[in-house]
C-alpha positions as CSV (number, residue, x, y, z in Angstrom):
1,M,77.7,121.0,143.0
2,C,78.2,124.6,143.8
3,I,78.1,127.2,141.1
4,K,79.8,130.5,141.1
5,I,77.8,133.8,141.4
6,S,79.3,137.2,140.7
7,A,78.7,138.7,144.2
8,D,80.7,139.5,147.1
9,F,79.6,139.3,150.8
10,A,81.2,140.2,154.0
11,V,81.0,140.5,157.7
12,I,82.0,143.7,159.6
13,G,82.7,144.4,163.3
14,H,85.4,145.4,165.8
15,P,87.1,143.3,166.9
16,I,86.2,140.5,164.6
17,G,89.1,137.9,164.6
18,H,86.9,135.4,166.3
19,T,84.2,135.3,163.6
20,M,82.6,132.1,162.4
21,S,80.5,133.8,159.7
22,P,82.6,132.8,156.6
23,F,82.4,129.1,157.7
24,I,78.6,129.3,158.1
25,H,77.8,131.4,155.1
26,E,79.9,129.3,152.7
27,R,78.2,126.2,153.8
28,L,74.7,128.0,153.4
29,F,75.7,129.1,149.9
30,C,76.8,125.6,148.8
31,L,73.6,124.1,150.4
32,S,71.6,126.4,148.1
33,G,73.6,125.3,145.1
34,K,75.6,128.4,144.8
35,D,79.0,129.8,145.8
36,K,80.2,133.2,146.3
37,T,83.3,134.7,144.9
38,A,84.3,135.8,148.5
39,Y,83.1,136.3,151.8
40,H,85.2,138.9,153.4
41,V,86.0,139.7,157.1
42,I,86.3,143.4,157.5
43,D,87.5,144.9,160.8
44,I,86.2,148.4,161.0
45,P,86.8,150.5,164.1
46,P,83.6,152.7,165.1
47,Q,85.4,156.0,164.0
48,E,85.9,154.5,160.5
49,L,82.6,153.1,159.8
50,A,81.3,156.0,157.7
51,S,84.3,156.4,155.6
52,K,84.0,152.6,154.7
53,M,80.4,152.9,153.5
54,K,81.5,153.5,149.8
55,E,83.5,150.3,149.9
56,L,80.8,148.4,151.5
57,R,78.1,149.4,148.9
58,H,80.1,147.4,146.3
59,L,79.1,144.3,148.1
60,Q,75.8,142.6,147.4
61,G,75.1,142.0,151.0
62,F,77.0,142.0,154.3
63,N,76.5,141.2,158.1
64,I,77.0,143.4,161.0
65,T,78.1,142.5,164.6
66,I,79.4,144.4,167.5
67,P,79.7,147.4,167.6
68,H,78.0,148.7,164.5
69,K,74.3,147.4,164.7
70,Q,73.0,150.7,165.6
71,T,75.4,153.2,164.4
72,I,75.2,151.9,160.8
73,I,71.5,152.8,160.5
74,P,71.8,156.4,159.6
75,L,74.5,155.6,157.1
76,L,72.0,153.3,155.2
77,D,69.6,154.2,152.3
78,A,66.7,152.3,153.8
79,C,65.8,150.0,156.6
80,S,63.1,147.3,156.9
81,T,60.0,148.3,158.9
82,Q,61.1,145.8,161.6
83,A,64.7,146.9,161.6
84,A,63.5,150.6,162.0
85,A,61.2,149.6,164.9
86,F,63.7,147.5,166.6
87,G,66.5,150.2,166.1
88,S,69.1,147.4,165.2
89,V,70.5,146.3,162.0
90,N,72.7,143.0,161.4
91,T,72.2,142.2,157.8
92,V,72.4,144.6,154.7
93,S,71.3,143.9,151.2
94,T,72.5,146.2,148.3
95,R,70.5,146.2,145.0
96,N,71.0,148.8,142.3
97,G,73.1,150.8,144.6
98,I,70.6,151.1,147.3
99,S,71.6,149.6,150.7
100,T,68.8,148.4,153.0
101,G,69.2,147.2,156.7
102,Y,67.4,144.3,158.1
103,T,67.4,142.6,161.4
104,T,67.6,138.8,161.8
105,D,69.0,138.5,165.3
106,G,65.5,138.3,166.9
107,I,64.5,135.4,164.6
108,G,67.7,133.7,165.2
109,C,67.3,133.7,168.9
110,L,63.7,132.6,168.7
111,K,64.7,129.7,166.4
112,A,67.4,128.7,168.6
113,L,65.1,128.6,171.7
114,Q,62.5,126.6,169.7
115,A,64.8,124.1,168.6
116,A,66.0,123.6,172.2
117,G,62.5,123.2,173.4
118,V,62.8,126.5,175.6
119,S,59.8,128.8,175.9
120,P,60.2,132.6,176.3
121,E,56.8,132.9,177.6
122,G,57.0,134.4,181.2
123,H,59.4,136.7,183.0
124,C,62.6,137.1,180.9
125,L,65.8,138.6,182.0
126,I,68.0,140.2,179.3
127,L,71.5,141.4,180.0
128,G,72.5,144.5,178.1
129,S,70.6,146.9,176.0
130,G,72.7,147.3,172.9
131,G,71.8,146.2,169.3
132,A,71.4,142.4,169.9
133,A,69.4,143.1,173.2
134,R,67.2,145.5,171.2
135,A,66.4,142.8,168.5
136,V,65.9,139.9,171.0
137,A,63.5,142.1,173.1
138,F,61.4,143.3,170.3
139,A,61.3,139.8,168.8
140,L,60.1,138.4,172.3
141,T,57.5,141.2,172.5
142,E,56.1,139.9,169.2
143,A,56.3,136.2,169.9
144,C,55.0,136.3,173.5
145,S,51.4,136.6,174.5
146,F,52.2,138.6,177.5
147,P,55.8,140.0,177.0
148,C,57.5,140.6,180.4
149,I,61.1,141.7,180.2
150,T,63.5,143.0,182.8
151,F,66.8,144.5,181.5
152,A,70.0,144.3,183.6
153,V,72.5,147.0,182.6
154,R,75.4,149.1,183.8
155,E,74.7,152.3,185.7
156,K,75.7,154.4,182.8
157,S,73.2,152.6,180.4
158,M,70.2,153.0,182.8
159,E,68.7,156.0,180.9
160,A,69.1,154.3,177.3
161,A,67.6,151.1,178.7
162,T,64.6,152.9,180.2
163,A,64.1,154.7,176.9
164,L,64.2,151.1,175.3
165,C,61.5,150.1,177.7
166,N,59.2,153.0,176.7
167,S,59.6,152.0,173.0
168,L,58.8,148.4,173.9
169,T,55.7,149.4,175.8
170,D,54.6,151.5,172.7
171,Y,55.5,148.6,170.3
172,A,53.4,146.0,172.5
173,E,50.3,148.5,172.5
174,K,50.6,148.6,168.6
175,L,50.5,144.8,168.6
176,G,47.4,144.8,171.0
177,K,49.3,143.5,173.8
178,T,49.9,144.4,177.3
179,G,53.7,144.4,178.1
180,S,55.8,144.9,181.3
181,F,59.2,146.2,180.8
182,H,61.7,147.2,183.6
183,V,65.2,148.1,184.1
184,L,67.6,147.1,187.0
185,S,71.3,147.9,187.4
186,Y,73.5,144.9,187.8
187,S,74.2,145.8,191.4
188,D,70.6,146.0,192.1
189,L,70.0,142.7,190.4
190,E,72.8,141.1,192.4
191,N,71.5,142.4,195.7
192,L,68.1,141.1,194.9
193,A,69.5,137.5,194.1
194,Q,71.2,137.7,197.5
195,T,68.0,138.4,199.4
196,A,65.9,135.4,200.0
197,S,62.6,137.2,200.8
198,E,62.9,139.2,197.4
199,R,64.8,136.8,195.3
200,P,63.4,137.1,191.7
201,E,62.3,134.2,189.4
202,F,62.9,134.4,185.7
203,Q,61.6,131.9,183.1
204,L,64.7,132.7,180.8
205,L,68.0,134.6,181.2
206,L,69.3,135.9,177.8
207,N,72.8,137.1,177.7
208,C,73.1,139.9,174.9
209,T,76.4,141.3,176.0
210,S,79.9,140.2,174.9
211,V,80.9,139.2,178.5
212,G,82.5,135.8,178.4
213,M,83.6,136.1,174.8
214,H,87.1,134.9,173.7
215,P,89.7,135.7,174.9
216,A,88.0,136.9,178.3
217,I,86.6,133.3,178.8
218,N,86.9,133.4,182.5
219,A,84.1,136.2,182.8
220,S,80.5,135.8,183.5
221,P,77.9,138.7,183.3
222,V,76.1,137.7,186.4
223,S,76.7,135.8,189.5
224,E,75.8,132.0,190.3
225,K,73.2,133.5,192.6
226,V,71.6,135.2,189.7
227,I,71.8,132.3,187.5
228,A,70.0,130.1,190.1
229,C,67.0,132.5,189.8
230,C,66.4,131.3,186.2
231,K,64.7,128.3,184.7
232,A,66.8,128.5,181.5
233,V,69.8,130.3,180.2
234,F,70.6,131.6,176.7
235,D,74.0,133.0,175.7
236,A,74.5,135.0,172.5
237,V,78.2,134.6,172.9
238,Y,79.1,131.6,170.9
239,N,83.0,131.5,171.3
240,P,83.6,129.5,173.5
241,H,80.8,127.1,172.9
242,D,80.3,126.6,176.7
243,T,80.8,130.1,178.2
244,L,81.3,130.5,182.0
245,L,77.6,131.6,182.2
246,L,76.5,128.3,180.5
247,Q,78.9,126.1,182.5
248,T,77.6,127.6,185.8
249,A,73.9,127.1,184.6
250,Q,74.6,123.5,183.6
251,N,76.4,122.7,186.9
252,L,73.2,124.0,188.5
253,G,71.0,121.6,186.4
254,I,69.5,124.6,184.4
255,P,68.8,124.0,180.7
256,V,70.9,126.1,178.3
257,V,70.8,127.3,174.8
258,H,74.3,128.0,173.0
259,G,75.0,131.1,171.0
260,M,76.1,129.0,167.8
261,A,72.4,128.2,167.2
262,M,71.4,131.8,167.1
263,L,74.4,132.6,164.9
264,V,73.4,129.9,162.2
265,W,69.7,130.8,162.3
266,Q,70.2,134.4,161.9
267,A,72.5,133.6,158.9
268,V,69.8,131.5,157.5
269,A,67.5,134.6,157.6
270,A,70.1,136.7,156.0
271,H,70.2,134.2,153.0
272,E,66.5,134.4,152.7
273,I,66.7,138.2,152.3
274,W,69.8,138.0,150.0
275,D,68.6,135.3,147.5
276,G,65.3,133.6,148.8
277,S,67.1,130.4,149.7
278,T,65.4,128.0,152.2
279,Y,67.2,125.2,154.1
280,R,66.1,121.9,155.8
281,T,66.1,121.9,159.6
282,E,68.3,118.7,159.8
283,D,70.9,120.4,157.6
284,M,71.0,123.4,160.0
285,E,71.3,121.1,163.0
286,Q,74.2,119.5,161.3
287,L,75.7,122.9,160.5
288,I,75.4,124.1,164.1
289,K,77.3,121.0,165.2
290,D,80.0,121.4,162.6
291,A,80.5,125.1,163.2
292,S,80.8,124.5,166.8
293,E,83.4,121.7,166.3
294,E,85.4,123.8,163.8
295,M,85.5,126.9,166.2
296,T,86.6,124.5,169.0
297,R,89.5,123.0,166.8
298,R,90.6,126.5,165.5
299,F,91.1,127.9,169.1
300,Q,92.7,124.7,170.3
301,E,95.2,124.9,167.6
302,A,95.8,128.6,168.2
303,G,96.5,127.8,171.8
304,K,99.2,125.2,171.1
């Protein structure tokens, strides 16, 4: 039986109408023998984030999604060592009026890959260089023996992505590792994939952009030619369950990892921060299945 606790939680982002966070966190609270008074969904446009911090500090904890994972950092009182190094925050805990930022996206991604039997060792291709991409890239750098990552980004993001590569190189050196980090524009990546003699090979493609997310479900961040260069494909987008990117990979016979698994496992890590709760793997596997089915049901009904 669940018991009430006197604390509020929330998820913030913009836009955020598609979120499955309340469904997942309510289940996690119940599994740990607790219940919350409320788990709010708060849509905050980027220009309003600073003015909303006073309200957010009244919550015991909150989750953060696009586009606030980096811009919230200077608005917090403190960050965990990992979040500061990664330059991305997706979970905040507030205690005694002090708000501290953490990152759980990276561990969520690694847990999802592990559960699917997909190894990140080898040459990884990360699409994007925003908050989620940063967290995943740093987590891969920690987890892999010889981290090797190529980022594919838009032309206007090349400079920022290059700076990210420099940060990853420094981080790998601190860990005593030799890392290899590179940046390509999407156009250059597509050109390479079209050229038989220079066709790249990637152990794993990780989409850390929002391309393909509902309602723009007919979009894919890269072409079939690029996907065919990869031995496995992960998509952080969880709505829809089978994005066009994942559908294309499956049609090519390439193993895929769905975004819902990452969403659930990063939520588990958030609860460990908030109240020290731990969960059984079999319960999380069931939650991933239930959350995917609930999401599909909701959007099928919305389309009627």
